[in-house]
mmJSON file of the N, C-alpha and C atoms, coordinates in Angstrom:
{"data_MODEL":{"atom_site":{
"group_PDB":["ATOM","ATOM","ATOM","ATOM","ATOM","ATOM","ATOM","ATOM","ATOM","ATOM","ATOM","ATOM","ATOM","ATOM","ATOM","ATOM","ATOM","ATOM","ATOM","ATOM","ATOM","ATOM","ATOM","ATOM","ATOM","ATOM","ATOM","ATOM","ATOM","ATOM","ATOM","ATOM","ATOM","ATOM","ATOM","ATOM","ATOM","ATOM","ATOM","ATOM","ATOM","ATOM","ATOM","ATOM","ATOM","ATOM","ATOM","ATOM","ATOM","ATOM","ATOM","ATOM","ATOM","ATOM","ATOM","ATOM","ATOM","ATOM","ATOM","ATOM","ATOM","ATOM","ATOM","ATOM","ATOM","ATOM","ATOM","ATOM","ATOM","ATOM","ATOM","ATOM","ATOM","ATOM","ATOM","ATOM","ATOM","ATOM","ATOM","ATOM","ATOM","ATOM","ATOM","ATOM","ATOM","ATOM","ATOM","ATOM","ATOM","ATOM","ATOM","ATOM","ATOM","ATOM","ATOM","ATOM","ATOM","ATOM","ATOM","ATOM","ATOM","ATOM","ATOM","ATOM","ATOM","ATOM","ATOM","ATOM","ATOM","ATOM","ATOM","ATOM","ATOM","ATOM","ATOM","ATOM","ATOM","ATOM","ATOM","ATOM","ATOM","ATOM","ATOM","ATOM","ATOM","ATOM","ATOM","ATOM","ATOM","ATOM","ATOM","ATOM","ATOM","ATOM","ATOM","ATOM","ATOM","ATOM","ATOM","ATOM","ATOM","ATOM","ATOM","ATOM","ATOM","ATOM","ATOM","ATOM","ATOM","ATOM","ATOM","ATOM","ATOM","ATOM","ATOM","ATOM","ATOM","ATOM","ATOM","ATOM","ATOM","ATOM","ATOM","ATOM","ATOM","ATOM","ATOM","ATOM","ATOM","ATOM","ATOM","ATOM","ATOM","ATOM","ATOM","ATOM","ATOM","ATOM","ATOM","ATOM","ATOM","ATOM","ATOM","ATOM","ATOM","ATOM","ATOM","ATOM","ATOM","ATOM","ATOM","ATOM","ATOM","ATOM","ATOM","ATOM","ATOM","ATOM","ATOM","ATOM","ATOM","ATOM","ATOM","ATOM","ATOM","ATOM","ATOM","ATOM","ATOM","ATOM","ATOM","ATOM","ATOM","ATOM","ATOM","ATOM","ATOM","ATOM","ATOM","ATOM","ATOM","ATOM"],
"id":[1,2,3,4,5,6,7,8,9,10,11,12,13,14,15,16,17,18,19,20,21,22,23,24,25,26,27,28,29,30,31,32,33,34,35,36,37,38,39,40,41,42,43,44,45,46,47,48,49,50,51,52,53,54,55,56,57,58,59,60,61,62,63,64,65,66,67,68,69,70,71,72,73,74,75,76,77,78,79,80,81,82,83,84,85,86,87,88,89,90,91,92,93,94,95,96,97,98,99,100,101,102,103,104,105,106,107,108,109,110,111,112,113,114,115,116,117,118,119,120,121,122,123,124,125,126,127,128,129,130,131,132,133,134,135,136,137,138,139,140,141,142,143,144,145,146,147,148,149,150,151,152,153,154,155,156,157,158,159,160,161,162,163,164,165,166,167,168,169,170,171,172,173,174,175,176,177,178,179,180,181,182,183,184,185,186,187,188,189,190,191,192,193,194,195,196,197,198,199,200,201,202,203,204,205,206,207,208,209,210,211,212,213,214,215,216,217,218,219,220,221,222],
"type_symbol":["N","C","C","N","C","C","N","C","C","N","C","C","N","C","C","N","C","C","N","C","C","N","C","C","N","C","C","N","C","C","N","C","C","N","C","C","N","C","C","N","C","C","N","C","C","N","C","C","N","C","C","N","C","C","N","C","C","N","C","C","N","C","C","N","C","C","N","C","C","N","C","C","N","C","C","N","C","C","N","C","C","N","C","C","N","C","C","N","C","C","N","C","C","N","C","C","N","C","C","N","C","C","N","C","C","N","C","C","N","C","C","N","C","C","N","C","C","N","C","C","N","C","C","N","C","C","N","C","C","N","C","C","N","C","C","N","C","C","N","C","C","N","C","C","N","C","C","N","C","C","N","C","C","N","C","C","N","C","C","N","C","C","N","C","C","N","C","C","N","C","C","N","C","C","N","C","C","N","C","C","N","C","C","N","C","C","N","C","C","N","C","C","N","C","C","N","C","C","N","C","C","N","C","C","N","C","C","N","C","C","N","C","C","N","C","C","N","C","C","N","C","C"],
"label_atom_id":["N","CA","C","N","CA","C","N","CA","C","N","CA","C","N","CA","C","N","CA","C","N","CA","C","N","CA","C","N","CA","C","N","CA","C","N","CA","C","N","CA","C","N","CA","C","N","CA","C","N","CA","C","N","CA","C","N","CA","C","N","CA","C","N","CA","C","N","CA","C","N","CA","C","N","CA","C","N","CA","C","N","CA","C","N","CA","C","N","CA","C","N","CA","C","N","CA","C","N","CA","C","N","CA","C","N","CA","C","N","CA","C","N","CA","C","N","CA","C","N","CA","C","N","CA","C","N","CA","C","N","CA","C","N","CA","C","N","CA","C","N","CA","C","N","CA","C","N","CA","C","N","CA","C","N","CA","C","N","CA","C","N","CA","C","N","CA","C","N","CA","C","N","CA","C","N","CA","C","N","CA","C","N","CA","C","N","CA","C","N","CA","C","N","CA","C","N","CA","C","N","CA","C","N","CA","C","N","CA","C","N","CA","C","N","CA","C","N","CA","C","N","CA","C","N","CA","C","N","CA","C","N","CA","C","N","CA","C","N","CA","C","N","CA","C","N","CA","C","N","CA","C","N","CA","C","N","CA","C"],
"label_alt_id":[null,null,null,null,null,null,null,null,null,null,null,null,null,null,null,null,null,null,null,null,null,null,null,null,null,null,null,null,null,null,null,null,null,null,null,null,null,null,null,null,null,null,null,null,null,null,null,null,null,null,null,null,null,null,null,null,null,null,null,null,null,null,null,null,null,null,null,null,null,null,null,null,null,null,null,null,null,null,null,null,null,null,null,null,null,null,null,null,null,null,null,null,null,null,null,null,null,null,null,null,null,null,null,null,null,null,null,null,null,null,null,null,null,null,null,null,null,null,null,null,null,null,null,null,null,null,null,null,null,null,null,null,null,null,null,null,null,null,null,null,null,null,null,null,null,null,null,null,null,null,null,null,null,null,null,null,null,null,null,null,null,null,null,null,null,null,null,null,null,null,null,null,null,null,null,null,null,null,null,null,null,null,null,null,null,null,null,null,null,null,null,null,null,null,null,null,null,null,null,null,null,null,null,null,null,null,null,null,null,null,null,null,null,null,null,null,null,null,null,null,null,null],
"label_comp_id":["UNK","UNK","UNK","UNK","UNK","UNK","UNK","UNK","UNK","UNK","UNK","UNK","UNK","UNK","UNK","UNK","UNK","UNK","UNK","UNK","UNK","UNK","UNK","UNK","UNK","UNK","UNK","UNK","UNK","UNK","UNK","UNK","UNK","UNK","UNK","UNK","UNK","UNK","UNK","UNK","UNK","UNK","UNK","UNK","UNK","UNK","UNK","UNK","UNK","UNK","UNK","UNK","UNK","UNK","UNK","UNK","UNK","UNK","UNK","UNK","UNK","UNK","UNK","UNK","UNK","UNK","UNK","UNK","UNK","UNK","UNK","UNK","UNK","UNK","UNK","UNK","UNK","UNK","UNK","UNK","UNK","UNK","UNK","UNK","UNK","UNK","UNK","UNK","UNK","UNK","UNK","UNK","UNK","UNK","UNK","UNK","UNK","UNK","UNK","UNK","UNK","UNK","UNK","UNK","UNK","UNK","UNK","UNK","UNK","UNK","UNK","UNK","UNK","UNK","UNK","UNK","UNK","UNK","UNK","UNK","UNK","UNK","UNK","UNK","UNK","UNK","UNK","UNK","UNK","UNK","UNK","UNK","UNK","UNK","UNK","UNK","UNK","UNK","UNK","UNK","UNK","UNK","UNK","UNK","UNK","UNK","UNK","UNK","UNK","UNK","UNK","UNK","UNK","UNK","UNK","UNK","UNK","UNK","UNK","UNK","UNK","UNK","UNK","UNK","UNK","UNK","UNK","UNK","UNK","UNK","UNK","UNK","UNK","UNK","UNK","UNK","UNK","UNK","UNK","UNK","UNK","UNK","UNK","UNK","UNK","UNK","UNK","UNK","UNK","UNK","UNK","UNK","UNK","UNK","UNK","UNK","UNK","UNK","UNK","UNK","UNK","UNK","UNK","UNK","UNK","UNK","UNK","UNK","UNK","UNK","UNK","UNK","UNK","UNK","UNK","UNK","UNK","UNK","UNK","UNK","UNK","UNK"],
"label_asym_id":["A","A","A","A","A","A","A","A","A","A","A","A","A","A","A","A","A","A","A","A","A","A","A","A","A","A","A","A","A","A","A","A","A","A","A","A","A","A","A","A","A","A","A","A","A","A","A","A","A","A","A","A","A","A","A","A","A","A","A","A","A","A","A","A","A","A","A","A","A","A","A","A","A","A","A","A","A","A","A","A","A","A","A","A","A","A","A","A","A","A","A","A","A","A","A","A","A","A","A","A","A","A","A","A","A","A","A","A","A","A","A","A","A","A","A","A","A","A","A","A","A","A","A","A","A","A","A","A","A","A","A","A","A","A","A","A","A","A","A","A","A","A","A","A","A","A","A","A","A","A","A","A","A","A","A","A","A","A","A","A","A","A","A","A","A","A","A","A","A","A","A","A","A","A","A","A","A","A","A","A","A","A","A","A","A","A","A","A","A","A","A","A","A","A","A","A","A","A","A","A","A","A","A","A","A","A","A","A","A","A","A","A","A","A","A","A","A","A","A","A","A","A"],
"label_entity_id":["1","1","1","1","1","1","1","1","1","1","1","1","1","1","1","1","1","1","1","1","1","1","1","1","1","1","1","1","1","1","1","1","1","1","1","1","1","1","1","1","1","1","1","1","1","1","1","1","1","1","1","1","1","1","1","1","1","1","1","1","1","1","1","1","1","1","1","1","1","1","1","1","1","1","1","1","1","1","1","1","1","1","1","1","1","1","1","1","1","1","1","1","1","1","1","1","1","1","1","1","1","1","1","1","1","1","1","1","1","1","1","1","1","1","1","1","1","1","1","1","1","1","1","1","1","1","1","1","1","1","1","1","1","1","1","1","1","1","1","1","1","1","1","1","1","1","1","1","1","1","1","1","1","1","1","1","1","1","1","1","1","1","1","1","1","1","1","1","1","1","1","1","1","1","1","1","1","1","1","1","1","1","1","1","1","1","1","1","1","1","1","1","1","1","1","1","1","1","1","1","1","1","1","1","1","1","1","1","1","1","1","1","1","1","1","1","1","1","1","1","1","1"],
"label_seq_id":[1,1,1,2,2,2,3,3,3,4,4,4,5,5,5,6,6,6,7,7,7,8,8,8,9,9,9,10,10,10,11,11,11,12,12,12,13,13,13,14,14,14,15,15,15,16,16,16,17,17,17,18,18,18,19,19,19,20,20,20,21,21,21,22,22,22,23,23,23,24,24,24,25,25,25,26,26,26,27,27,27,28,28,28,29,29,29,30,30,30,31,31,31,32,32,32,33,33,33,34,34,34,35,35,35,36,36,36,37,37,37,38,38,38,39,39,39,40,40,40,41,41,41,42,42,42,43,43,43,44,44,44,45,45,45,46,46,46,47,47,47,48,48,48,49,49,49,50,50,50,51,51,51,52,52,52,53,53,53,54,54,54,55,55,55,56,56,56,57,57,57,58,58,58,59,59,59,60,60,60,61,61,61,62,62,62,63,63,63,64,64,64,65,65,65,66,66,66,67,67,67,68,68,68,69,69,69,70,70,70,71,71,71,72,72,72,73,73,73,74,74,74],
"pdbx_PDB_ins_code":[null,null,null,null,null,null,null,null,null,null,null,null,null,null,null,null,null,null,null,null,null,null,null,null,null,null,null,null,null,null,null,null,null,null,null,null,null,null,null,null,null,null,null,null,null,null,null,null,null,null,null,null,null,null,null,null,null,null,null,null,null,null,null,null,null,null,null,null,null,null,null,null,null,null,null,null,null,null,null,null,null,null,null,null,null,null,null,null,null,null,null,null,null,null,null,null,null,null,null,null,null,null,null,null,null,null,null,null,null,null,null,null,null,null,null,null,null,null,null,null,null,null,null,null,null,null,null,null,null,null,null,null,null,null,null,null,null,null,null,null,null,null,null,null,null,null,null,null,null,null,null,null,null,null,null,null,null,null,null,null,null,null,null,null,null,null,null,null,null,null,null,null,null,null,null,null,null,null,null,null,null,null,null,null,null,null,null,null,null,null,null,null,null,null,null,null,null,null,null,null,null,null,null,null,null,null,null,null,null,null,null,null,null,null,null,null,null,null,null,null,null,null],
"Cartn_x":[96.611,97.577,98.929,99.572,100.739,100.93,101.996,102.032,101.629,102.386,102.645,100.55,100.249,98.689,97.945,98.222,97.301,97.768,98.762,99.343,98.689,98.318,97.607,96.468,95.664,94.396,94.227,95.029,94.931,95.017,96.065,95.838,94.723,94.139,93.052,91.75,91.858,90.508,90.935,92.1,92.532,92.067,92.832,92.253,90.558,89.983,88.155,87.938,88.394,88.216,88.496,89.405,89.821,90.786,91.736,93.304,93.323,94.312,94.165,93.293,93.507,92.557,91.311,90.497,89.542,88.836,89.537,89.295,89.21,90.461,90.162,89.389,88.75,87.431,86.236,86.323,85.394,85.029,85.937,86.142,85.932,86.13,86.095,84.351,84.015,82.594,81.655,82.187,81.455,81.429,83.089,82.939,82.254,81.881,81.322,79.474,79.311,77.56,77.314,78.621,78.047,78.174,78.585,78.129,79.948,81.108,82.467,83.101,83.698,84.181,83.041,82.127,80.982,80.212,80.02,79.7,80.174,81.519,82.804,82.179,82.219,82.26,80.967,79.973,78.756,77.894,79.374,79.73,80.124,81.185,82.075,81.289,80.232,79.69,78.257,77.939,77.162,77.669,78.752,79.306,79.953,80.678,80.74,79.616,78.059,76.741,76.564,76.898,76.088,77.09,78.464,79.402,79.31,78.695,78.467,77.559,77.947,77.474,77.337,78.612,78.356,79.618,79.309,80.295,81.341,81.278,82.406,82.647,83.775,84.729,83.642,83.376,82.334,81.14,80.114,79.152,79.586,80.462,80.881,81.455,82.114,82.78,80.916,80.539,78.993,78.193,77.88,77.314,77.937,78.959,80.006,79.741,79.782,79.75,78.418,77.038,76.241,76.112,76.22,76.072,76.647,78.128,78.927,78.0,77.522,77.053,75.509,74.684,73.549,74.075,75.617,76.121,76.592,76.883,77.407,76.235,75.332,73.826,73.154,73.546,72.64,73.345],
"Cartn_y":[113.949,113.476,112.847,112.984,112.513,110.828,110.354,109.214,108.756,109.52,109.889,109.952,110.709,110.776,109.411,109.272,107.677,106.545,106.26,105.88,105.619,107.023,107.22,106.579,107.612,106.746,105.134,104.646,103.265,102.324,102.902,102.23,103.27,104.068,103.898,103.049,103.297,102.034,100.844,100.141,99.215,98.854,100.059,99.973,99.543,100.323,100.443,99.352,98.45,97.253,96.066,96.06,95.204,94.42,95.254,94.961,93.886,93.238,92.46,91.13,90.936,89.816,89.902,91.057,91.606,91.247,91.802,91.748,90.508,89.636,88.081,87.374,87.471,87.001,87.354,88.437,89.344,88.576,88.123,87.387,85.898,85.758,84.156,84.2,84.948,84.934,85.093,85.885,86.567,85.273,84.55,83.507,82.313,82.071,81.067,81.494,82.511,82.967,82.769,82.579,82.762,81.696,80.747,79.088,78.33,79.173,78.353,78.169,77.447,76.862,76.423,76.148,75.501,76.58,77.565,78.702,79.587,79.548,80.338,79.476,77.8,77.001,77.64,77.663,78.047,79.461,80.309,81.702,81.97,80.75,80.738,80.217,79.178,78.25,79.186,80.139,81.341,82.32,82.416,83.416,83.12,81.675,81.118,80.686,80.154,80.248,81.807,82.491,83.909,84.563,83.99,84.395,83.45,82.648,81.669,81.909,81.968,82.428,84.219,85.086,85.915,86.699,87.026,87.09,88.446,89.657,90.388,90.454,90.768,90.47,91.325,92.82,93.629,92.941,92.47,91.564,90.743,89.484,88.657,89.549,90.292,91.405,92.094,92.467,92.839,92.026,90.932,89.941,89.286,88.831,88.735,89.261,90.502,92.041,91.899,91.525,91.301,90.273,89.197,87.766,88.314,88.986,89.385,89.932,91.573,91.947,91.236,90.568,90.04,89.182,88.557,87.419,88.414,89.411,90.395,90.701,90.752,91.461,90.598,89.194,88.068,87.848],
"Cartn_z":[95.832,97.103,96.979,98.024,98.231,98.785,98.801,99.491,100.886,101.619,102.899,103.341,102.752,103.333,102.641,101.584,101.138,102.008,102.468,103.146,104.915,105.272,106.401,106.118,105.289,104.972,105.395,104.192,104.248,105.489,105.986,107.427,108.622,107.967,109.015,108.661,107.464,106.977,107.373,107.146,107.94,108.982,110.155,111.647,111.724,111.474,111.259,111.026,109.689,109.745,110.419,111.743,112.516,111.712,110.928,110.068,109.103,109.072,107.91,108.405,109.359,110.027,109.86,110.061,110.282,108.669,107.768,106.52,105.675,105.988,105.48,105.93,107.686,107.985,107.369,106.887,105.991,104.337,104.362,103.111,102.567,103.809,103.877,104.649,105.312,105.243,103.804,103.298,101.92,101.403,101.419,100.517,100.262,101.882,102.161,102.061,101.996,102.01,100.37,99.461,98.163,97.313,98.801,98.223,98.357,98.405,98.417,97.261,96.77,95.839,94.369,95.017,94.405,93.874,94.704,93.862,93.102,93.483,91.979,90.984,90.903,89.633,88.683,90.029,88.869,88.202,88.964,88.532,87.048,87.213,86.19,85.008,85.102,84.065,83.843,84.486,83.903,83.168,83.421,82.758,81.151,81.662,80.237,79.36,79.972,78.644,78.323,78.947,78.842,77.429,77.305,76.55,74.89,75.875,73.961,72.968,71.942,70.831,70.363,71.406,71.35,70.193,68.908,67.861,68.604,68.982,69.178,70.985,71.241,72.143,72.927,72.81,73.768,73.867,72.802,73.119,74.599,74.196,75.366,76.643,76.99,77.666,78.564,77.629,78.168,79.165,78.173,78.62,80.197,80.142,81.537,82.403,82.123,83.572,83.419,82.857,83.728,84.49,84.082,85.112,86.325,86.414,87.402,88.455,88.274,88.577,89.142,88.973,89.463,90.312,89.887,91.152,92.619,92.335,93.352,94.148,93.28,94.176,95.189,95.006,95.689,97.355],
"occupancy":[1.0,1.0,1.0,1.0,1.0,1.0,1.0,1.0,1.0,1.0,1.0,1.0,1.0,1.0,1.0,1.0,1.0,1.0,1.0,1.0,1.0,1.0,1.0,1.0,1.0,1.0,1.0,1.0,1.0,1.0,1.0,1.0,1.0,1.0,1.0,1.0,1.0,1.0,1.0,1.0,1.0,1.0,1.0,1.0,1.0,1.0,1.0,1.0,1.0,1.0,1.0,1.0,1.0,1.0,1.0,1.0,1.0,1.0,1.0,1.0,1.0,1.0,1.0,1.0,1.0,1.0,1.0,1.0,1.0,1.0,1.0,1.0,1.0,1.0,1.0,1.0,1.0,1.0,1.0,1.0,1.0,1.0,1.0,1.0,1.0,1.0,1.0,1.0,1.0,1.0,1.0,1.0,1.0,1.0,1.0,1.0,1.0,1.0,1.0,1.0,1.0,1.0,1.0,1.0,1.0,1.0,1.0,1.0,1.0,1.0,1.0,1.0,1.0,1.0,1.0,1.0,1.0,1.0,1.0,1.0,1.0,1.0,1.0,1.0,1.0,1.0,1.0,1.0,1.0,1.0,1.0,1.0,1.0,1.0,1.0,1.0,1.0,1.0,1.0,1.0,1.0,1.0,1.0,1.0,1.0,1.0,1.0,1.0,1.0,1.0,1.0,1.0,1.0,1.0,1.0,1.0,1.0,1.0,1.0,1.0,1.0,1.0,1.0,1.0,1.0,1.0,1.0,1.0,1.0,1.0,1.0,1.0,1.0,1.0,1.0,1.0,1.0,1.0,1.0,1.0,1.0,1.0,1.0,1.0,1.0,1.0,1.0,1.0,1.0,1.0,1.0,1.0,1.0,1.0,1.0,1.0,1.0,1.0,1.0,1.0,1.0,1.0,1.0,1.0,1.0,1.0,1.0,1.0,1.0,1.0,1.0,1.0,1.0,1.0,1.0,1.0,1.0,1.0,1.0,1.0,1.0,1.0],
"B_iso_or_equiv":[0.0,0.0,0.0,0.0,0.0,0.0,0.0,0.0,0.0,0.0,0.0,0.0,0.0,0.0,0.0,0.0,0.0,0.0,0.0,0.0,0.0,0.0,0.0,0.0,0.0,0.0,0.0,0.0,0.0,0.0,0.0,0.0,0.0,0.0,0.0,0.0,0.0,0.0,0.0,0.0,0.0,0.0,0.0,0.0,0.0,0.0,0.0,0.0,0.0,0.0,0.0,0.0,0.0,0.0,0.0,0.0,0.0,0.0,0.0,0.0,0.0,0.0,0.0,0.0,0.0,0.0,0.0,0.0,0.0,0.0,0.0,0.0,0.0,0.0,0.0,0.0,0.0,0.0,0.0,0.0,0.0,0.0,0.0,0.0,0.0,0.0,0.0,0.0,0.0,0.0,0.0,0.0,0.0,0.0,0.0,0.0,0.0,0.0,0.0,0.0,0.0,0.0,0.0,0.0,0.0,0.0,0.0,0.0,0.0,0.0,0.0,0.0,0.0,0.0,0.0,0.0,0.0,0.0,0.0,0.0,0.0,0.0,0.0,0.0,0.0,0.0,0.0,0.0,0.0,0.0,0.0,0.0,0.0,0.0,0.0,0.0,0.0,0.0,0.0,0.0,0.0,0.0,0.0,0.0,0.0,0.0,0.0,0.0,0.0,0.0,0.0,0.0,0.0,0.0,0.0,0.0,0.0,0.0,0.0,0.0,0.0,0.0,0.0,0.0,0.0,0.0,0.0,0.0,0.0,0.0,0.0,0.0,0.0,0.0,0.0,0.0,0.0,0.0,0.0,0.0,0.0,0.0,0.0,0.0,0.0,0.0,0.0,0.0,0.0,0.0,0.0,0.0,0.0,0.0,0.0,0.0,0.0,0.0,0.0,0.0,0.0,0.0,0.0,0.0,0.0,0.0,0.0,0.0,0.0,0.0,0.0,0.0,0.0,0.0,0.0,0.0,0.0,0.0,0.0,0.0,0.0,0.0],
"pdbx_formal_charge":[null,null,null,null,null,null,null,null,null,null,null,null,null,null,null,null,null,null,null,null,null,null,null,null,null,null,null,null,null,null,null,null,null,null,null,null,null,null,null,null,null,null,null,null,null,null,null,null,null,null,null,null,null,null,null,null,null,null,null,null,null,null,null,null,null,null,null,null,null,null,null,null,null,null,null,null,null,null,null,null,null,null,null,null,null,null,null,null,null,null,null,null,null,null,null,null,null,null,null,null,null,null,null,null,null,null,null,null,null,null,null,null,null,null,null,null,null,null,null,null,null,null,null,null,null,null,null,null,null,null,null,null,null,null,null,null,null,null,null,null,null,null,null,null,null,null,null,null,null,null,null,null,null,null,null,null,null,null,null,null,null,null,null,null,null,null,null,null,null,null,null,null,null,null,null,null,null,null,null,null,null,null,null,null,null,null,null,null,null,null,null,null,null,null,null,null,null,null,null,null,null,null,null,null,null,null,null,null,null,null,null,null,null,null,null,null,null,null,null,null,null,null],
"auth_seq_id":[1,1,1,2,2,2,3,3,3,4,4,4,5,5,5,6,6,6,7,7,7,8,8,8,9,9,9,10,10,10,11,11,11,12,12,12,13,13,13,14,14,14,15,15,15,16,16,16,17,17,17,18,18,18,19,19,19,20,20,20,21,21,21,22,22,22,23,23,23,24,24,24,25,25,25,26,26,26,27,27,27,28,28,28,29,29,29,30,30,30,31,31,31,32,32,32,33,33,33,34,34,34,35,35,35,36,36,36,37,37,37,38,38,38,39,39,39,40,40,40,41,41,41,42,42,42,43,43,43,44,44,44,45,45,45,46,46,46,47,47,47,48,48,48,49,49,49,50,50,50,51,51,51,52,52,52,53,53,53,54,54,54,55,55,55,56,56,56,57,57,57,58,58,58,59,59,59,60,60,60,61,61,61,62,62,62,63,63,63,64,64,64,65,65,65,66,66,66,67,67,67,68,68,68,69,69,69,70,70,70,71,71,71,72,72,72,73,73,73,74,74,74],
"auth_comp_id":["UNK","UNK","UNK","UNK","UNK","UNK","UNK","UNK","UNK","UNK","UNK","UNK","UNK","UNK","UNK","UNK","UNK","UNK","UNK","UNK","UNK","UNK","UNK","UNK","UNK","UNK","UNK","UNK","UNK","UNK","UNK","UNK","UNK","UNK","UNK","UNK","UNK","UNK","UNK","UNK","UNK","UNK","UNK","UNK","UNK","UNK","UNK","UNK","UNK","UNK","UNK","UNK","UNK","UNK","UNK","UNK","UNK","UNK","UNK","UNK","UNK","UNK","UNK","UNK","UNK","UNK","UNK","UNK","UNK","UNK","UNK","UNK","UNK","UNK","UNK","UNK","UNK","UNK","UNK","UNK","UNK","UNK","UNK","UNK","UNK","UNK","UNK","UNK","UNK","UNK","UNK","UNK","UNK","UNK","UNK","UNK","UNK","UNK","UNK","UNK","UNK","UNK","UNK","UNK","UNK","UNK","UNK","UNK","UNK","UNK","UNK","UNK","UNK","UNK","UNK","UNK","UNK","UNK","UNK","UNK","UNK","UNK","UNK","UNK","UNK","UNK","UNK","UNK","UNK","UNK","UNK","UNK","UNK","UNK","UNK","UNK","UNK","UNK","UNK","UNK","UNK","UNK","UNK","UNK","UNK","UNK","UNK","UNK","UNK","UNK","UNK","UNK","UNK","UNK","UNK","UNK","UNK","UNK","UNK","UNK","UNK","UNK","UNK","UNK","UNK","UNK","UNK","UNK","UNK","UNK","UNK","UNK","UNK","UNK","UNK","UNK","UNK","UNK","UNK","UNK","UNK","UNK","UNK","UNK","UNK","UNK","UNK","UNK","UNK","UNK","UNK","UNK","UNK","UNK","UNK","UNK","UNK","UNK","UNK","UNK","UNK","UNK","UNK","UNK","UNK","UNK","UNK","UNK","UNK","UNK","UNK","UNK","UNK","UNK","UNK","UNK","UNK","UNK","UNK","UNK","UNK","UNK"],
"auth_asym_id":["A","A","A","A","A","A","A","A","A","A","A","A","A","A","A","A","A","A","A","A","A","A","A","A","A","A","A","A","A","A","A","A","A","A","A","A","A","A","A","A","A","A","A","A","A","A","A","A","A","A","A","A","A","A","A","A","A","A","A","A","A","A","A","A","A","A","A","A","A","A","A","A","A","A","A","A","A","A","A","A","A","A","A","A","A","A","A","A","A","A","A","A","A","A","A","A","A","A","A","A","A","A","A","A","A","A","A","A","A","A","A","A","A","A","A","A","A","A","A","A","A","A","A","A","A","A","A","A","A","A","A","A","A","A","A","A","A","A","A","A","A","A","A","A","A","A","A","A","A","A","A","A","A","A","A","A","A","A","A","A","A","A","A","A","A","A","A","A","A","A","A","A","A","A","A","A","A","A","A","A","A","A","A","A","A","A","A","A","A","A","A","A","A","A","A","A","A","A","A","A","A","A","A","A","A","A","A","A","A","A","A","A","A","A","A","A","A","A","A","A","A","A"],
"auth_atom_id":["N","CA","C","N","CA","C","N","CA","C","N","CA","C","N","CA","C","N","CA","C","N","CA","C","N","CA","C","N","CA","C","N","CA","C","N","CA","C","N","CA","C","N","CA","C","N","CA","C","N","CA","C","N","CA","C","N","CA","C","N","CA","C","N","CA","C","N","CA","C","N","CA","C","N","CA","C","N","CA","C","N","CA","C","N","CA","C","N","CA","C","N","CA","C","N","CA","C","N","CA","C","N","CA","C","N","CA","C","N","CA","C","N","CA","C","N","CA","C","N","CA","C","N","CA","C","N","CA","C","N","CA","C","N","CA","C","N","CA","C","N","CA","C","N","CA","C","N","CA","C","N","CA","C","N","CA","C","N","CA","C","N","CA","C","N","CA","C","N","CA","C","N","CA","C","N","CA","C","N","CA","C","N","CA","C","N","CA","C","N","CA","C","N","CA","C","N","CA","C","N","CA","C","N","CA","C","N","CA","C","N","CA","C","N","CA","C","N","CA","C","N","CA","C","N","CA","C","N","CA","C","N","CA","C","N","CA","C","N","CA","C","N","CA","C","N","CA","C","N","CA","C","N","CA","C","N","CA","C"],
"pdbx_PDB_model_num":[1,1,1,1,1,1,1,1,1,1,1,1,1,1,1,1,1,1,1,1,1,1,1,1,1,1,1,1,1,1,1,1,1,1,1,1,1,1,1,1,1,1,1,1,1,1,1,1,1,1,1,1,1,1,1,1,1,1,1,1,1,1,1,1,1,1,1,1,1,1,1,1,1,1,1,1,1,1,1,1,1,1,1,1,1,1,1,1,1,1,1,1,1,1,1,1,1,1,1,1,1,1,1,1,1,1,1,1,1,1,1,1,1,1,1,1,1,1,1,1,1,1,1,1,1,1,1,1,1,1,1,1,1,1,1,1,1,1,1,1,1,1,1,1,1,1,1,1,1,1,1,1,1,1,1,1,1,1,1,1,1,1,1,1,1,1,1,1,1,1,1,1,1,1,1,1,1,1,1,1,1,1,1,1,1,1,1,1,1,1,1,1,1,1,1,1,1,1,1,1,1,1,1,1,1,1,1,1,1,1,1,1,1,1,1,1,1,1,1,1,1,1]
}}}
């Protein structure tokens, strides 16, 4: 795909979602739905707790990914 067609597809997708303002509004709603700043702090604590005691970087990454996947589904 060339740059021109990608740009056209991106603009089309933006228009479908109400432009930049629509996407920003959706992001704000999702942020508040997940608990706002306190929700983010809680998620970060859960990630930190899940990675404690893990020895390898790979194990830590897997544990963090599991927590984040769970959070994304709620």
